[in-house]
N, C-alpha and C positions, 0 to 999 in steps of 0.2 A: 502494500499501499505507499503512495506516495504521501510526502508531509503536504501540509496545507502551504497555502503559497507564501506566508510572511514566516514562518521556520526555514522554508527551503532557501528563500531571499537571505535570512541570517546565516545560514549556513554557506551558500555560495561567497556572500561578502567574506565571511571569516575565511574560509578557505584561499578565497583571493589575495586576504590581506598575508597570508602565510608562502603562499606562493611570490607574491612581490618582495618579502622580505630575504626569500632565498635566491633571488633573481638579482637583487643588489650584492649580497654578502660575496656571491660567485664572481659578478660581473664587473665592480664598481671600478677598480684600475685601469680596466680595457678602456670602459665608458670615458673616463677623466681623458686619457690620451686620444679618443675620439674628438672630444670637443675640442681639444687644443689644436688639433689637426685641421680640422674642419675651419675654426676662426682664425687661425694664425697658419696658413699653410705655407707661407715661405720662411718662416722660423725653423721648420724642422724638414729634415731630407726623408724621414720615414719612422715608421714605430719605434724600429731601434734608437734612433737619435733622437726623439720626443722623449722615450723613458729613460737614456742614460744624460740628457740635458736635464729632464725634470727632476731627477734623483739628486745630480750636482749640486743643481740651483735652490733646491727647498728639502730634499731627502725624501725617505719612503713615504712619510704622511702625504705629501702632495698629492700620492695616487688616491688617496681617499678624502681629498678635499671636495666638500659638497655632499660627504655619506649623509650625514643627517635630512636634508632636502629631499637625497637621493630615494633615501628609505622612506620618507615622506609620502613622493611623488610616486614610486612604486606600492605602496603599500594603499594609497587613495586611488592610485589609476585602477590596480587589478582588483582593489576591492570592488569598485563601481561598475569594474569591467564583466567582472565573472557576476554579479548580482544582477546586472543589466543582461548578460549573456541569456542566464537562465530564464529572464523575464521575456527578451526577445524569440527566444526557442518557444515561450509558449505562446506568443503572439501568430508566428509563423504556424503554429499547430493549428490555430484557429481559425488563420485565414485560410488554411490548406482541408479545412474539417478534420482535423485526427484528434486522437484519444491524448488527454496530455501525460501519457505516459510512454506513447510512439516513438521510437526513435528516431529522428532525422535524419536525411542523407548529407553526406558531407558536404553538399554544395547546399542544402538548407540550412547547416550549422553554418559554413561560413559565410551566409547572407546575413545568418543571427547575429555573427560578431562583429561584421563592419557595422551595423546599426548600433549595436551597444559602445561602440569604442567613440560615438558621438557625445554620450554623456560621461565617459570616462575621460575625455579631452577638457572637459569644464574644471575638473578638478586637478587634470595634469599639468595645465598649462602654466598656471600660478608657482607650483613647486618645483617644475623643469626650470623655469626662467631663472629663479635663485640660484638652482643647483647648476648649470650651466654658466652662468658668470661668477660662482666661485670656482669653479674648474678651470677660469682662464684668468683669474684674477691676476697670478703672477705677471703674465703677457700683457694684460691691459694696464699694469701699473707700469711695468719696463717701458713699454712704448708710449706711457705720458697720456695715453687715453682717459687714465681716473688719475687720480692724484693721491689716493690714498687704498691700502688695501681694508677689506672689510671680512667680517665674519658672517655667519648666517644673518644674526640677530640686526648688523647694522646695515646689511644689504635689503631686508625686508624694509626697516626703517629707512632709507636712502631710495627704496620705490616708491613707497605710499610719498615722502617728502616732495620727490623732483617729479614723480610723474603721476600722483594720486593712485586712486584704487583700480582703476583701468589699466595703470601700466604692468601690471601683473598679468596681463594677456595680451603682450607683446608676443606675436608669433603665433597667435590662435588659430588663423586660418590657415597656416603652413601647417601647426599640428595636426587641424583637419583635414587638409590634404593628404597628409601622412599616415593619419590613422585607419581612414575608411578603408582604402584600397590596402593598406599594410596589414588591417587585421582579417579582412577576405580571404588573405593567403595565409596570414598564421592560422588562424582556426582550420580554414580550409585544409592546410599542408598538414597539421596537427592529426585532424579527424581521419584526412587519408592514408597518412602512414600507420595511425592506429587500425585502419581496417586491414591495411596490407597484413599487419602482424597478426592480427585476428582470423585470418582467411584459413590459417590449420584448424579451424574448427572452435577456438575457443570464441568468447565473447570479449569485447572491448572492455568491462569491467573486470574481466579476469587477468587482463596483462599485467605483467611485473614492472619492477621500477627501470628496467634496461630498457624495454620496451618503450617504456612513457618519456626516459629520457631521449630516447632516438628521435621520438615522434615530436616531441616537444623542440629540439636541435633544430629538427627539419622545419618546422613551422616559423622557427625565429630567424634563420636563413632565408627562406622564401619572401618574409615581411622585408627583411632588410635587403635584400639584393633589388627587389622591385619599389624600394622608397627612400632608399639612400640619400639621392638626389634632392628631396625635398626635405629630408632632415638637415642636411648641410646648410639650406638657407633659412630654415628656421633657426638653428642654432646659430647662424650669423646675425640674424634681428635679434635674438635677444641678449647674445652676449654685446654687440656694438651698441643697443640702445643704452646700455651702460654710460658709456662716454656721448650720449646726446644725439646718435646719430638715428633719425626716426626713418625708416621707410617700411615700406608695402612688401607683400609677397614677389609681384612679378618686377618691381623695379629694383629689388635685391637681386634675384635671378638673372634678371639683363646686365645688371653692371658686373655681377661677377663671372658671367659669363664672356663678355666683352672684354673685361679689362685682366680676367685669369685664364680665362680656357674653358673648356668644357670639363678638363681634368680636376679643375679645382673642386666639382661638384662630388668629386669622389674622394677627397682628401680625408684621411682617416678610416678609410673603407677596410682596411687591414685587421686594426682591432677589434673593429665592429664583428667582423666574421669569426674571429678568434673568439672573441665573446658570447656571439648569437649561440653557438650549439648548447656548451655548459649552461649559461645563465639561465636559458629557457627552457632547457631540460631539468633544470633545477626547479623552476617555476612550476611547470606542469606537474612533478615528482610530488613536491611540497603541496599541490595545490588537490590532487587528485585523492593522495592518501591521507591528509587531513581531512577532506571532504568525506571520504569512508568511513571514516574512524568518527566523524560527528554523527552521519547518517545512521551508524551501528548504533551509539549511544544513544540516540533518539528514537529507535525502532526497538530496543531492549525495553 
């Protein structure tokens, strides 16, 4: 027997928070390198140069700059994402006239995930803005674009003081451009991979941690390969707005390609691809197992 909608939403939200935490703890150093290389591509020759330079300048702690807002961003995003995902799956079933416990196809799950990302973007954008600025703070300060380095609290206060509450939504349009197609592929890739693993007679619910890890990694790689240029523009908007440079998505994209070339849209792709597999694999393992544990407790 299925849970009532309120309990199901609470389970999905809590499991999403567990998944988001696992994702950050596994992937934060690579995410930091990605943001640095996206926003200051001329400073680094590649991932190794970025890692060595960052370590020499600031030390190992530099790779975990922005971890608190990253945790907040991922916990908030994945809590809302997976709660909305469950809700959107029920909407899809309702539209198609299916019973609420019927398993959806991989394509239907992908569509539900794409719509769910709209809701998660609203909570992700503000926290990701602070995270990206903190990750690139050393470069912003060294280049003279900002006069002092900030911690999380000061960054939040500075946004409110200089840009107002709407300043937290710098890059919202590019976040939506990234999230909707990205999460279509993310959930679609994850569910397709689980379907392939379950083709030997097992159900998707019986898959072990290795299959879930591989499926989550496959979904993460599918997402980032498709939307990485959009993410690069988003990072540029969010970081450089700290220096008073306000520009929309199309203007930033046009200027970036015109003055830096198409290759600039893929700056930082290497650490993103390295991070995508283990981080998203950990996300889905934590999500699925915490969800199963809570469902078991509630059913008993």
